[in-house]
C-alpha positions in Angstrom: 13.5 20.5 -9.9 12.8 17.5 -12.2 13.7 15.1 -9.3 11.2 16.8 -7.0 8.5 16.5 -9.6 9.2 12.8 -9.9 9.0 12.5 -6.1 5.6 14.3 -6.2 4.3 12.1 -9.0 5.4 9.0 -7.0 3.5 10.4 -4.0 0.3 11.0 -6.0 0.4 7.5 -7.5 0.8 6.0 -4.0 -2.0 8.1 -2.6 -4.3 7.1 -5.5 -3.4 3.4 -5.0 -4.1 3.4 -1.2 -7.4 5.3 -1.8 -8.5 2.8 -4.5 -7.9 0.0 -2.1 -9.9 1.8 0.7 -12.8 2.5 -1.7 -12.9 -1.1 -2.9 -13.0 -2.4 0.7 -15.5 0.2 1.8 -17.9 -0.6 -1.0 -17.4 -4.4 -0.4 -16.1 -4.9 -3.9 -13.2 -7.0 -2.6 -12.2 -8.5 0.7 -9.1 -7.9 2.8 -7.8 -11.3 1.9 -7.8 -10.4 -1.8 -4.3 -10.4 -3.3 -4.9 -7.2 -5.3 -6.1 -5.3 -2.2 -3.0 -6.1 -0.4 -0.9 -5.4 -3.5 -2.3 -1.8 -3.9 -1.8 -1.2 -0.2 1.7 -2.4 -0.3 2.8 -0.6 -3.4 0.8 2.6 -2.6 2.2 2.8 0.9 5.7 2.2 -0.4 5.4 5.0 -2.9 4.1 7.3 -0.1 7.1 6.4 2.0 9.4 7.6 -0.7 7.4 10.9 -1.0 7.0 11.6 2.7 10.6 10.7 3.6 11.9 13.1 0.9 9.6 15.9 2.2 10.7 15.1 5.7 7.1 14.2 6.7 8.4 11.6 9.1 5.1 10.8 11.0 3.4 10.0 7.6 6.4 8.0 6.5 6.3 5.9 9.7 2.5 5.3 9.3 3.2 4.1 5.8 6.1 1.9 7.0 3.6 0.3 9.3 1.1 -0.1 6.5 3.7 -1.8 4.3 4.6 -4.1 7.2 0.9 -5.1 7.6 0.6 -5.8 3.9 3.8 -7.9 3.9 2.5 -9.8 6.9 -0.8 -10.4 5.2 1.0 -11.8 2.1 3.0 -14.2 4.2 0.0 -15.2 6.3 -2.3 -15.9 3.4 0.3 -17.7 1.4 1.1 -20.0 4.3 -2.5 -20.9 5.1 -3.6 -24.4 4.1 -6.9 -25.0 2.4 -8.5 -22.2 0.3 -5.9 -20.2 -1.6 -6.8 -16.5 -1.5 -3.7 -15.3 -3.2 -2.3 -16.4 -6.6 
């Protein structure tokens, strides 16, 4: 029972992180090129993968795997661009 509670907490934290990122983008408080936006998307989606895989919610897990892939791609893309540094 304690392990399942941990998995649920992980899922809640992931959901909150992804939601915070979405709110900040929607309210134009940050841009998609912002390191912290990509970071909350990456970590939030990763935590949701753990939760959804455990609960056998595979469609949601796959969506979050794609979300993580997009965030990783963005990190690589923005770090490799010459000129203005958008990421630390």
